[in-house]
MDAnalysis code that builds the backbone (N, CA, C; Angstrom):
import MDAnalysis as mda
import numpy as np

u = mda.Universe.empty(315, n_residues=105, atom_resindex=np.repeat(np.arange(105), 3), trajectory=True)
u.add_TopologyAttr("name", ["N", "CA", "C"] * 105)
u.add_TopologyAttr("resid", np.arange(1, 106))
u.add_TopologyAttr("resname", ["UNK", "UNK", "UNK", "UNK", "UNK", "UNK", "UNK", "UNK", "UNK", "UNK", "UNK", "UNK", "UNK", "UNK", "UNK", "UNK", "UNK", "UNK", "UNK", "UNK", "UNK", "UNK", "UNK", "UNK", "UNK", "UNK", "UNK", "UNK", "UNK", "UNK", "UNK", "UNK", "UNK", "UNK", "UNK", "UNK", "UNK", "UNK", "UNK", "UNK", "UNK", "UNK", "UNK", "UNK", "UNK", "UNK", "UNK", "UNK", "UNK", "UNK", "UNK", "UNK", "UNK", "UNK", "UNK", "UNK", "UNK", "UNK", "UNK", "UNK", "UNK", "UNK", "UNK", "UNK", "UNK", "UNK", "UNK", "UNK", "UNK", "UNK", "UNK", "UNK", "UNK", "UNK", "UNK", "UNK", "UNK", "UNK", "UNK", "UNK", "UNK", "UNK", "UNK", "UNK", "UNK", "UNK", "UNK", "UNK", "UNK", "UNK", "UNK", "UNK", "UNK", "UNK", "UNK", "UNK", "UNK", "UNK", "UNK", "UNK", "UNK", "UNK", "UNK", "UNK", "UNK"])
u.atoms.positions = np.array([
    [60.377, 86.550, 103.247],
    [61.255, 86.746, 101.751],
    [62.549, 86.392, 101.958],
    [62.928, 85.304, 101.111],
    [64.538, 85.264, 101.340],
    [65.214, 85.788, 100.284],
    [66.593, 86.557, 100.551],
    [67.146, 87.047, 99.813],
    [68.276, 86.356, 99.606],
    [69.225, 86.141, 98.156],
    [70.166, 85.402, 98.106],
    [71.164, 86.177, 97.837],
    [72.475, 86.078, 98.298],
    [73.820, 86.954, 97.762],
    [74.532, 85.829, 97.601],
    [75.110, 86.154, 96.390],
    [76.569, 85.083, 95.952],
    [77.706, 85.626, 95.670],
    [78.670, 85.630, 96.026],
    [79.722, 86.118, 95.286],
    [80.449, 84.828, 94.750],
    [80.039, 84.829, 93.031],
    [80.465, 84.004, 92.277],
    [81.530, 84.020, 91.456],
    [82.305, 82.991, 91.194],
    [83.555, 83.115, 90.669],
    [84.679, 83.384, 91.454],
    [84.633, 83.820, 92.816],
    [85.819, 84.245, 93.505],
    [86.565, 83.064, 94.383],
    [85.973, 82.017, 94.243],
    [86.878, 80.924, 94.712],
    [87.153, 80.096, 93.817],
    [88.348, 79.209, 94.264],
    [89.003, 78.317, 92.853],
    [87.926, 77.130, 92.419],
    [87.905, 76.952, 91.576],
    [87.529, 75.952, 90.630],
    [87.833, 74.967, 91.582],
    [87.012, 73.520, 91.295],
    [87.478, 72.089, 91.510],
    [87.857, 71.701, 90.513],
    [88.879, 70.853, 90.635],
    [89.147, 69.681, 89.695],
    [88.173, 68.647, 89.376],
    [87.939, 68.479, 88.425],
    [87.046, 67.093, 87.736],
    [87.607, 66.066, 87.119],
    [87.229, 64.989, 87.495],
    [88.091, 63.764, 86.523],
    [89.502, 63.742, 86.622],
    [90.187, 64.602, 87.391],
    [91.602, 64.316, 87.353],
    [92.060, 65.115, 86.274],
    [91.421, 66.062, 85.536],
    [91.950, 66.788, 84.583],
    [91.945, 68.309, 85.491],
    [93.167, 69.096, 85.132],
    [93.132, 70.403, 85.636],
    [91.902, 71.135, 84.585],
    [91.292, 72.022, 85.784],
    [90.433, 72.967, 85.104],
    [90.894, 74.496, 85.604],
    [90.907, 75.346, 84.579],
    [91.478, 76.669, 84.734],
    [91.146, 77.578, 86.235],
    [92.135, 77.657, 86.939],
    [91.722, 78.358, 88.260],
    [91.896, 79.397, 88.638],
    [91.080, 79.969, 89.062],
    [90.742, 81.574, 89.302],
    [91.809, 81.644, 90.435],
    [92.667, 82.962, 90.170],
    [93.640, 83.312, 91.553],
    [92.842, 83.626, 92.675],
    [93.432, 83.636, 93.776],
    [92.732, 84.160, 95.045],
    [92.338, 85.701, 94.991],
    [91.725, 86.476, 95.244],
    [90.967, 87.408, 95.604],
    [91.110, 88.131, 97.004],
    [91.444, 89.232, 96.822],
    [91.573, 89.955, 97.885],
    [90.515, 90.004, 98.987],
    [90.146, 89.759, 100.245],
    [89.003, 89.714, 101.356],
    [88.378, 90.855, 100.823],
    [89.203, 92.097, 100.884],
    [88.589, 93.253, 100.795],
    [87.485, 93.262, 99.501],
    [88.096, 92.687, 98.408],
    [87.452, 92.716, 96.980],
    [86.449, 92.180, 97.500],
    [86.411, 90.897, 97.853],
    [84.952, 90.078, 98.260],
    [84.022, 91.071, 99.072],
    [84.600, 91.626, 100.101],
    [83.572, 92.499, 100.722],
    [82.778, 93.368, 99.909],
    [83.928, 94.166, 99.276],
    [82.851, 95.529, 98.047],
    [82.078, 94.764, 97.189],
    [81.976, 93.515, 96.510],
    [81.492, 92.982, 95.905],
    [80.103, 92.834, 96.420],
    [79.887, 91.996, 97.558],
    [79.104, 91.935, 98.544],
    [78.658, 93.434, 98.889],
    [79.098, 94.379, 98.925],
    [78.202, 95.662, 99.323],
    [77.587, 96.086, 97.998],
    [77.976, 96.000, 96.956],
    [77.410, 96.150, 95.709],
    [76.103, 95.485, 95.602],
    [76.274, 94.099, 95.791],
    [75.146, 93.240, 95.970],
    [73.905, 93.711, 96.668],
    [74.370, 93.903, 98.047],
    [73.548, 94.417, 99.006],
    [72.728, 95.715, 98.510],
    [73.222, 96.562, 97.875],
    [73.173, 97.909, 97.446],
    [71.839, 97.741, 96.760],
    [72.289, 96.630, 95.370],
    [71.421, 96.546, 94.473],
    [70.110, 96.280, 95.030],
    [70.344, 94.787, 95.516],
    [68.963, 94.091, 96.463],
    [68.198, 95.166, 96.969],
    [68.393, 96.304, 97.698],
    [67.556, 97.050, 98.133],
    [67.144, 98.055, 96.957],
    [67.961, 98.786, 96.238],
    [67.852, 99.715, 95.415],
    [66.595, 98.973, 94.576],
    [66.761, 97.635, 94.116],
    [65.545, 96.683, 93.226],
    [64.262, 96.491, 93.849],
    [64.359, 96.869, 95.222],
    [63.351, 96.256, 96.043],
    [63.162, 94.945, 96.331],
    [64.267, 94.148, 96.361],
    [64.387, 92.467, 96.702],
    [64.151, 92.547, 98.078],
    [64.749, 93.747, 98.718],
    [64.901, 93.339, 100.169],
    [64.540, 95.281, 100.498],
    [63.740, 94.984, 101.733],
    [62.957, 96.309, 102.216],
    [64.108, 97.415, 102.444],
    [65.104, 96.976, 103.445],
    [66.043, 97.933, 103.705],
    [67.405, 97.118, 104.518],
    [68.443, 97.701, 104.936],
    [69.744, 96.974, 105.524],
    [69.415, 96.324, 106.341],
    [68.595, 96.484, 107.250],
    [67.755, 95.726, 108.664],
    [67.474, 94.721, 107.898],
    [66.926, 94.329, 107.140],
    [66.088, 93.378, 106.571],
    [67.315, 92.512, 106.066],
    [68.205, 93.166, 105.122],
    [69.156, 92.396, 104.491],
    [70.329, 91.894, 105.677],
    [70.524, 92.403, 106.875],
    [71.257, 92.029, 108.087],
    [70.833, 90.923, 108.762],
    [69.427, 90.867, 108.891],
    [68.700, 89.978, 109.417],
    [68.766, 88.402, 108.466],
    [68.826, 88.850, 107.158],
    [68.972, 87.717, 105.890],
    [70.316, 87.019, 106.334],
    [71.568, 87.601, 106.388],
    [72.563, 87.171, 106.490],
    [73.162, 87.090, 107.292],
    [72.498, 87.233, 108.776],
    [73.277, 86.577, 110.066],
    [74.189, 87.741, 110.545],
    [73.797, 88.684, 109.929],
    [74.926, 90.028, 110.296],
    [74.211, 91.222, 111.412],
    [74.886, 91.803, 112.134],
    [74.481, 92.876, 112.563],
    [73.939, 94.189, 111.618],
    [73.064, 95.090, 111.931],
    [72.882, 95.969, 110.841],
    [73.974, 97.082, 111.047],
    [75.026, 97.024, 112.096],
    [76.037, 97.791, 111.933],
    [76.888, 97.300, 111.133],
    [77.273, 95.991, 111.116],
    [78.160, 95.135, 110.071],
    [77.862, 95.581, 108.829],
    [76.446, 95.429, 108.313],
    [76.121, 95.796, 106.907],
    [76.126, 97.503, 106.627],
    [76.197, 98.301, 107.699],
    [76.399, 99.714, 107.435],
    [77.858, 99.787, 107.028],
    [78.742, 98.941, 107.597],
    [80.574, 99.373, 107.608],
    [80.743, 98.708, 106.368],
    [79.718, 97.771, 105.513],
    [80.383, 96.964, 104.458],
    [79.791, 98.013, 103.531],
    [78.455, 98.485, 103.215],
    [78.167, 99.692, 102.242],
    [78.862, 100.751, 102.746],
    [79.438, 101.309, 103.593],
    [80.542, 102.302, 103.538],
    [81.594, 102.200, 102.490],
    [81.860, 101.106, 102.264],
    [83.458, 100.756, 101.359],
    [82.780, 101.231, 99.980],
    [81.481, 101.323, 99.760],
    [81.360, 102.434, 98.537],
    [81.243, 103.654, 98.181],
    [81.850, 104.410, 99.467],
    [82.730, 105.894, 99.733],
    [83.590, 105.759, 99.031],
    [84.436, 104.945, 99.083],
    [85.763, 104.662, 98.590],
    [85.676, 105.542, 97.532],
    [86.699, 106.198, 96.906],
    [86.721, 107.172, 95.523],
    [86.726, 105.867, 94.185],
    [85.990, 106.688, 93.416],
    [85.554, 105.548, 92.512],
    [86.653, 104.707, 91.497],
    [87.897, 105.884, 91.367],
    [88.930, 105.093, 90.701],
    [89.841, 104.120, 91.400],
    [89.783, 104.612, 93.044],
    [90.309, 103.189, 93.795],
    [89.450, 102.236, 93.648],
    [88.031, 102.210, 93.678],
    [87.431, 100.755, 93.288],
    [87.459, 100.456, 92.283],
    [87.811, 101.091, 91.184],
    [87.598, 100.679, 89.769],
    [88.902, 99.579, 89.617],
    [90.313, 100.389, 90.028],
    [91.372, 99.694, 90.278],
    [91.218, 98.336, 91.177],
    [90.629, 98.295, 92.105],
    [90.423, 97.264, 92.955],
    [89.823, 96.513, 92.488],
    [88.930, 96.425, 91.719],
    [87.802, 95.541, 91.384],
    [88.400, 94.781, 90.045],
    [89.500, 95.757, 89.236],
    [89.755, 95.021, 87.967],
    [91.380, 94.858, 87.830],
    [91.995, 95.045, 89.016],
    [93.457, 94.888, 89.094],
    [93.536, 93.202, 88.849],
    [94.715, 92.753, 88.276],
    [95.266, 91.495, 88.613],
    [95.627, 91.285, 89.933],
    [94.928, 90.329, 90.498],
    [95.221, 89.736, 91.783],
    [96.591, 89.734, 92.060],
    [97.619, 89.030, 91.497],
    [98.626, 88.662, 91.760],
    [99.743, 89.933, 91.717],
    [99.554, 90.780, 91.040],
    [100.219, 91.971, 90.869],
    [99.652, 93.340, 91.576],
    [98.552, 93.154, 92.725],
    [98.224, 94.275, 93.535],
    [98.116, 93.285, 94.673],
    [98.383, 94.150, 95.830],
    [98.925, 93.483, 97.157],
    [97.289, 93.479, 97.821],
    [97.098, 91.987, 98.445],
    [96.211, 91.265, 99.030],
    [95.702, 92.442, 100.346],
    [94.652, 93.087, 100.095],
    [94.016, 94.132, 101.284],
    [93.230, 93.639, 101.825],
    [93.184, 93.911, 103.208],
    [92.192, 93.485, 104.124],
    [91.221, 94.735, 104.419],
    [89.849, 94.710, 104.498],
    [89.077, 95.605, 104.755],
    [89.486, 96.798, 105.799],
    [90.008, 96.313, 106.513],
    [90.252, 97.272, 107.577],
    [91.689, 98.396, 106.988],
    [92.083, 97.782, 106.132],
    [93.294, 98.686, 105.607],
    [92.687, 99.741, 104.829],
    [91.252, 99.642, 104.551],
    [90.455, 100.432, 103.851],
    [89.920, 101.738, 104.300],
    [89.234, 101.033, 105.435],
    [88.735, 102.275, 106.044],
    [88.885, 103.632, 106.192],
    [90.081, 103.817, 106.657],
    [90.861, 105.345, 106.575],
    [90.768, 105.682, 105.631],
    [90.557, 105.349, 104.477],
    [90.442, 105.891, 103.182],
    [88.843, 106.481, 102.607],
    [87.951, 105.841, 103.643],
    [86.604, 105.963, 103.050],
    [86.485, 107.929, 103.587],
    [85.364, 108.270, 102.474],
    [85.125, 109.637, 102.898],
    [83.598, 109.890, 103.611],
    [83.780, 110.485, 104.813],
    [82.391, 110.312, 105.220],
    [81.849, 111.841, 105.237],
])
């Protein structure tokens, strides 16, 4: 079984025929990882993946790395909402490492 994960709409669009196309603003690496965490969680919940070990295998990651990514979903919900919905230009670019101390164990 092959599982497909995409983080759509997070990279700038390409120009076509020399005409500018609306380009998306750069997104923080932490936000990209949180989106991936939601996608992994959803695939396991919906049965598209048996467990996190299968996801790790499909993505070429270790199980520890997938668990680390999933733990980001333990951030306070208000913080997650702010991070995911904030204008990238008005919110500081965060690395995942900066968020780890905020995770409730």
